[in-house]
N, C-alpha and C positions, 0 to 999 in steps of 0.2 A: 579486494579493492577497498580503498579507504575513502570515507566521506567525512567531512567536518560539519558538525552540527553546532549552532551557536551556544546551546545550553549543555550538551552532552560531550562536546569535543569530538575526537576522532572515533569513528565507528568503522570497524573492519567487517566487511560483508563479503560473502562468496556469491557467485552468480552462475546462472545457467542460461544458455541461449537456445531458444526454440525457433527453428526456421519455419516460416509459413510457406509451405511448398506451393500453395495455390497462387501466391503473389511473389514472383522472384524479387529478391532483395529485401523483403520484409521479414522481420524477426521480432520475437517477444523475449525480453530479458527479465528474469526473475531474480531478485536479490534475497538472500537469507543470512541470518547470523548463526554463528556456532551455538549449540545448546549451552545454556548456563554461562554465557559470556556477558560481559558488560554491554556489548552491542545488543544482545538479545533483550536484556533488561531495559535498555533505552528505547528500543522499538516497541516493547510492550507498554511502556509509559506513554510514548507518543501516540500509540494506537488508542489508548484509553482517552486521550484528549479529544480525538476526533470521533469517538463512538457516539452514536445517536442515543438519546435517552429512550427512544421508542424502538423496541426490537423489531427487526425486519418482518418477523412472522405476524406482528400485530398491524402492519400497514395494509391498507386496502389495495386492491389491484390498480385502481386509478392513481394512487399515490406513487406507485413505482413507474407508471407509464406516462405521467404528465411531465413534459419538459418544463423547466423553469427558465425565466429570463432575468436579465439584470434589473428590470423594472419591478419585479416581485419582491 
C-alpha cells in the first residue's frame, strides 16, 4: 500500500489486519516497511522526530497515568 509523505514522497508499506473477535467489526491494522527499504529508513527518521528525550523507563508511574488536556 502506498502513502505519500510531504518530505519523503511515496512510502510503500505492507499491512496486517487483526480482527478483534470480542467486538464484531473492529480490527487493528499494523503497517510495516520492507527491511532495508527507503520506506524503512523514512519511518526510522520520522520515529526519531517524535521520540521523547526522556526514556519511558525513567518516567514515574504518575507521568504515565495522568491524562493531559488542551489547557496544559
